[in-house]
Structure formats: C-alpha cells, structure tokens
C-alpha positions in Angstrom: 98.0 71.0 84.9 98.3 69.6 88.4 95.7 70.2 91.1 98.4 72.1 93.2 99.1 74.4 90.2 95.4 75.1 89.8 95.0 75.8 93.5 97.9 78.2 93.3 96.4 80.0 90.4 93.0 80.3 92.2 94.7 81.8 95.2 96.6 84.2 93.1 93.4 85.4 91.3 91.7 85.9 94.6 94.7 87.7 96.0 94.9 90.1 93.0 91.2 90.9 93.2 91.2 91.7 96.9 94.5 93.6 96.7 92.9 95.8 94.0 90.1 96.7 96.4 92.7 97.5 99.1 94.7 99.6 96.6 91.6 101.7 95.8 91.2 102.4 99.5 94.8 103.3 99.9 94.7 105.6 96.9 91.9 107.5 98.6 93.9 107.7 101.8 97.0 109.1 100.1 95.1 112.3 99.4 95.0 112.9 103.2 98.2 111.3 104.6 101.9 110.8 103.5 102.5 107.5 101.7 104.8 106.3 104.5 102.0 106.8 107.0 99.5 105.1 104.8 101.8 102.1 104.5 102.2 102.0 108.3 98.5 102.2 108.8 97.9 99.5 106.3 100.2 97.1 108.1 98.8 98.0 111.6 95.2 97.6 110.4 95.9 94.1 109.1 97.8 92.7 112.1 94.7 92.0 114.3 92.9 90.2 111.5 95.8 87.8 111.2 96.8 87.3 114.8 93.6 87.4 116.8 91.7 84.5 115.1 94.6 82.1 115.8 95.1 83.3 119.3 91.4 82.9 120.1 91.5 79.4 118.6 94.5 78.4 120.7 96.7 78.1 117.6 99.2 80.8 118.6 102.2 78.5 117.8 101.5 79.0 114.1 102.6 82.6 114.6 106.1 81.6 115.7 109.0 82.7 113.4 111.6 80.0 112.8 113.7 82.1 110.3 113.6 85.7 111.7 116.3 87.0 109.4 114.2 86.1 106.3 111.1 87.5 107.9 113.0 90.8 108.5 114.2 90.8 104.8 110.6 90.2 103.6 109.3 93.0 105.8 111.9 95.4 104.4 110.9 94.4 100.8 107.3 95.1 101.7 108.3 98.6 102.8 109.7 99.2 99.3 106.7 97.6 97.6 104.1 99.5 99.6 105.8 102.9 99.5 106.7 102.7 95.8 103.2 101.7 94.9 101.6 104.3 97.0 103.6 107.0 95.3 102.5 105.5 92.0 98.8 105.5 92.7 99.0 108.9 94.2 100.2 110.3 90.9 98.7 107.9 88.4 95.4 106.2 87.8 95.1 102.6 89.1 95.2 101.3 85.6 98.3 103.2 84.6 100.1 102.2 87.9 99.2 98.6 87.3 100.4 98.8 83.7 103.9 99.6 84.9 103.8 97.3 87.9 103.0 94.4 85.6 106.6 94.2 84.7 106.9 92.2 87.9 105.8 88.8 86.4 108.6 88.9 83.9 111.1 89.7 86.7 109.6 86.8 88.8 110.1 84.4 86.0 113.7 85.4 85.4 114.5 85.2 89.2 112.7 81.8 89.4 114.8 80.4 86.7 118.1 81.9 88.0 117.6 81.6 91.8 115.2 78.7 92.3 116.3 76.8 89.2 112.6 76.3 88.1 112.2 75.1 84.6 111.1 77.9 82.3 110.9 77.0 78.6 111.2 79.5 75.8 107.4 79.2 75.1 106.7 80.6 78.6 109.4 83.3 78.3 107.9 84.4 74.9 104.3 84.5 76.3 105.3 86.6 79.3 107.4 88.9 77.1 104.4 89.4 74.8 102.2 90.1 77.9 104.7 92.6 79.1 104.8 94.3 75.7 101.0 94.7 75.9 101.3 96.2 79.4 103.9 98.7 78.2 101.9 99.6 75.2 99.1 100.7 77.5 101.3 103.2 79.2 103.2 104.3 76.0 106.4 104.9 78.0 108.6 107.8 76.9 111.6 109.7 78.2 109.2 112.1 79.9 106.8 109.6 81.4 109.4 107.3 82.8 111.1 110.0 85.0 107.9 110.9 86.9 107.9 110.0 90.6 104.8 107.9 90.2 106.3 105.8 87.3 109.6 105.3 89.1 107.7 104.2 92.2 105.8 101.6 90.3 108.9 100.2 88.7 110.8 100.0 92.0 107.7 98.4 93.6 107.6 95.8 90.8 111.2 94.8 91.3 110.8 94.5 95.1 107.6 92.5 94.6 109.5 90.1 92.3 112.2 89.6 94.9 109.5 89.1 97.5 107.8 86.5 95.4 111.0 84.4 95.2 111.6 84.8 99.0 108.1 83.6 99.6 108.8 80.3 97.8 111.7 79.8 100.2 110.0 80.9 103.4 106.9 78.8 102.9 108.9 75.6 103.0 109.4 76.0 106.8 107.0 78.8 108.0 103.2 78.8 108.4 101.1 81.1 106.3 100.1 83.2 109.3 103.7 83.5 110.5 104.9 84.8 107.1 102.1 87.3 106.9 102.3 88.5 110.5 106.0 89.2 110.9 106.6 90.9 107.6 103.6 93.1 108.1 104.9 94.0 111.6 108.3 94.9 110.3 106.8 97.0 107.5 104.5 98.8 110.1 107.4 99.6 112.5 109.8 100.7 109.8 107.3 103.0 108.0 106.1 104.4 111.3 109.6 105.2 112.3 110.4 106.9 109.0 107.3 109.1 109.0 107.3 109.9 112.7 108.2 113.5 112.2 105.4 114.0 109.6 102.7 111.9 111.3 99.2 113.3 110.9 96.3 112.5 113.3 93.9 110.0 111.7 90.5 111.6 111.0 87.5 109.8 112.6 85.8 109.7 109.2 88.7 107.5 107.9 88.5 104.8 110.6 86.1 102.7 108.5 88.5 102.9 105.6 91.3 101.7 107.8 89.2 98.7 109.0 88.4 97.8 105.4 92.1 98.2 104.5 93.0 95.9 107.4 90.6 93.2 106.4 91.3 93.2 102.7 95.0 93.4 103.3 95.0 90.4 105.6 92.9 88.3 103.3 94.9 89.2 100.2 98.2 88.6 102.0 97.1 85.1 103.1 95.9 84.2 99.6 99.2 85.4 98.1 101.2 83.3 100.5 99.1 80.2 99.8 99.5 80.8 96.1 103.2 80.7 96.2 103.1 77.7 98.6 101.0 75.7 96.2 102.6 76.4 92.8 105.9 77.5 91.2 106.4 81.3 91.0 106.8 81.1 87.2 103.4 79.4 86.8 101.3 81.8 88.9 103.1 85.1 88.3 101.4 85.8 84.9 98.0 86.0 86.7 99.2 89.2 88.2 98.1 90.6 84.9 94.4 90.4 86.0 95.1 93.3 88.3 94.9 95.6 85.2 91.2 94.7 84.7 90.4 95.4 88.3 92.2 98.7 88.0 90.2 99.6 84.9 86.9 98.6 86.6 87.6 100.5 89.8 88.8 103.6 87.9 85.5 103.5 86.0 83.2 102.8 89.0 84.8 105.1 91.6 86.5 107.8 89.6 84.5 107.7 86.4 87.7 107.2 84.3 87.2 104.9 81.3 90.4 103.4 79.8 91.5 104.4 76.3 91.6 102.1 73.3 95.3 101.4 73.9 94.6 100.1 77.4 91.8 97.8 76.1 94.1 96.4 73.3 97.0 96.0 75.6 94.8 94.2 78.1 93.7 91.8 75.4 97.3 91.0 74.7 98.0 90.4 78.4 95.1 88.1 78.8 96.0 86.2 75.7 99.5 85.5 76.9 98.1 84.3 80.2 95.7 81.9 78.6 98.5 80.6 76.3 100.6 79.8 79.4 97.7 77.8 80.9 97.3 75.9 77.6 101.1 75.3 77.4 101.3 74.0 81.0 98.4 71.6 80.3 99.9 70.3 77.1 103.3 69.7 78.8 101.6 67.6 81.5 99.5 65.6 79.1 102.2 64.9 76.5 104.8 63.0 78.5 102.6 60.0 79.5 101.4 59.6 75.9 105.0 59.6 74.7 105.9 57.1 77.4 103.1 54.7 76.3 104.1 55.1 72.7 107.7 54.1 73.6 106.2 50.9 75.2 104.2 50.1 72.1 100.8 50.6 73.8 99.7 53.5 71.5 100.8 54.7 68.1 103.7 57.1 68.2 
C-alpha cells in the first residue's frame, strides 16, 4: 500500500474517532434543542477554530473559495447529513445509529466507481458487502424498525455523506483544506439557522462549554476528513468508517451505561474483518505487479 493511501487511512481513523466524540456531545444537546438548531450551533461553533488560526498567521488567502458553486452544494449536503444524523441519535443509541449509517461506505464505493472511474475490483466489492451485512445484522432491520424517524434519518444521512465524499475528491483538487471546511460549514450554519428561526431556543449558559467542545472537535474532525479524501481514493478509505461503530459502543457504555448485545459484537467482528481484508488485498495488489514484471523479464522465477 502506498504512503499516500496509508496517510489517508490514518486521517480517516482520526476523523472517525473525533467525530464520535462530537456526536456524543450533539446527542446530549438534542435533548434540549431542535435538531436544526443543534446543527446550526455545531457549524457556528467550529468556524472560529478553522478561520482564526489562519487569519492570525497571515494565511487568509487559504480561505478563498475558487469554486463557490461546489462549496454551496457541499454545504447543502452537510445540512442533510447533520440533520438526518441528529434525528437518528436523538431516537437511537449511538451504536444503532452508526450501524445504519455504515451503509455509507458501500454507497461511496459504488459512486467512486461510477462517477470518479476509480478501479474497484470484485474482491473489494465483496469485502465491503460482507461488512455491510455485518452492520445490518447488528440492527436486525425489519418492516417496523426501518420506518422510524431515527432509522430514516440515518439512511438519508448515509446517502448524503456518500455524495459528499465523492464531492470532496473533486473539490480538494483545487481548494485548500481550510477553504473546503470553512465555506461548507458556513452554508450549513446559515441554512439551518434560517430553517429553525421560528423555533430557536435561547442557549443555556450551562451548555456553552459543550458548544466550545463541539466546535473544537468538529473543526479537527472536518480537517482530518478532508485530508483523508485528499490523500487517498474514496474507495480505499471509506471502509474505515466502520470503526465508528466501536466508538459508538464505547461511548454508549461509558456515558450512558449501555452495553451492546451479542449481535452487535458479532456484527462488529464481521465489519472489522472486512476492513482488514481490504488492507491485505490492497497491499497484495501493490506488491504483485513488480514481481510479475520481473518474472516476465526473466529475473525471477514466474
């Protein structure tokens, strides 16, 4: 596996871990405020952490947007991602919400193959499909569970996230990491604030610390996510979204004293196994061609 792919995977793992911490804070806030307001507050809290360091360092040019239309589109996708996921975690545990949301890597892989023309072999398709099967087994989807607002929110959020991932691969070819993060967060903040204006609730002083933590974790996670998609193909790093499930299980247990059932543990093992297989497969594909080439030249046995 190339150094760029490994760097992309490392950034994705970091992004997922920090996003999980932010999601726990957001889940707590949804008990006091409408989901649209929480989404607006999440965006507004992160903006200073992204813009101020660059402005103070005299690097404000990195915040310029060269493709405003695509920034606007990504911002609107983030509205769907955030609001859908907030409805999910409001109604479900973090682990169950993640279990549904983990359909996103399969959608990312399909879109990467169809839209970006990235090479996706049947081995990787099969591994991701197996991982998705494990995620669905954890939720035990049925006709009744799939019509709940929380489950629908998670599925809608997953699809929007997959579209956002593909858009990131295109945007990062011309835009800086800070620019991509800043403008889409700004669009999300303004749109969500406008939609919830009639139902806006005054922020309680006791929650200001939560909002500061949301802003910091949201900014760090967003920057890591953008760097992940800049460094590696979407189809390579997408499966590592599955690690979110383990963060969800851990946070559920530590914060809400909710321990996962056996089906969640078994499904999680399937998910991890598929991710490890993808890493092994990528390494094998990168090692095999040079050996085959040397064999063709007569330098090593075929």
